[in-house]
N, C-alpha and C positions, 0 to 999 in steps of 0.2 A: 303463279304472277307471286314475285319478292314485293313486297311492299316495303314501303321508307322506313328508312331508322325511324323518325320520327316522330311516324306515326304510333308503330312502339312503344317510343319515350306519351306521348298522350294517353294511349291506353296504361301503360306502366306511374301516371301520375293519375288520374281518375280513377284506378284498382284502387292503393295506396289511399284516397283521397275517404275510398268508402270505405275504406276499411277499419279508417281512422272516426271515422262513426259508430262504428262498436266500443271501441277502446278508447273514447275517450266521450261517449255522448252527451254530454255537459253542456262544451264547449258552444256545437251546434245548438243545441237544447236555446243555449241562451242568447241566436241570437234571430229568434224563429221569435217574427212580431205577434205582439199578441193579441193580435184579427182571426188567426189562427187559433183551431181550438185546439186542438190537437196535437202543443211539437212533439209528441216524443216519439206517435205514428211516423210524425212527417220525415223526424230525420232517421226513423227508421226504412221507411218507405226510398228517401235520399241516397238513402247508403248502397242502399240494396239495387239501387240503377245507377250508384257508380259505380260500381262492381264489374253488374251485369253488364251498363253498355260501355264500359275498361277489356270487359272480356271479349267483344261482339268486332272490338275493329280489331281485334285480331287477325280476323278471318275474310280473307275479300270475297266469300257472299255475304258475310254482313255489315260488312265498313260502311255501307254508306247510313243502311236504317239505321244503325248503333253514332251513325255524325251528327245526323237528325235528330237522336233519342236528344246527342249528349246536348242542340243544339237549345232543344227545346227546357229539357234541362238547366242549362245555363239559362236563359229566360225565365222560365218557374226562380230560380234562388235569388233572385236577384233581388228583389225585396225585404230578403237577409240582411245580403249588404249594405243598401237603402237603409234598413232598420240598426245597422251594427254602425254606421254611420251616422244618425241621428242621434245615439240616442248613448250616452256616457255609459253606463252600463253593460252592456254589450262589445261595448269598443276593448274591450281588452287592456281596457288602457294606452293602445295607441295615435301613435302621435293624429291631428284628425286628417294628415297629409298624406300617410300613409288612407287612408282612411276611402278619400277623396278619389284616391289616385287609385282603389280599387276597383271602384265605377266603371271609368272608362275602361282597364281591366275586362269584362266582361266580356268588350265587342271586339279587343286583341282574339281574347279567347275563343267565340265564336266565329272568327275569319279562322281559326286555326284550324274548329272542325269545320267548318268549310269544305274547307280543301279537299276533302274526303266521298262528298256528297258525288261527285258525280264518279 
């Protein structure tokens, strides 16, 4: 069974994003809302999850599981995106409209992952 190129693109993007959690941890730690008590651990776990799920997307036997995992991950990281929108210090100086557009982008990413759940 050949997997479509856009599945490999998605896998690549999640693997690179996951690696970036370890290359630039401060960037991710900064956007974790303060109600979460161990941002370093959350950053590490989310980075590992992105890498692992990205790798699992590339195999037919684990593609569905990985797609559901990505959907769960996108839901789990939504508070960080919302915090980034609401908190000027966490926004990295990005214009508010860019941060606002990022919020519904999660729905697009969830839909993209959902395409591989069946």
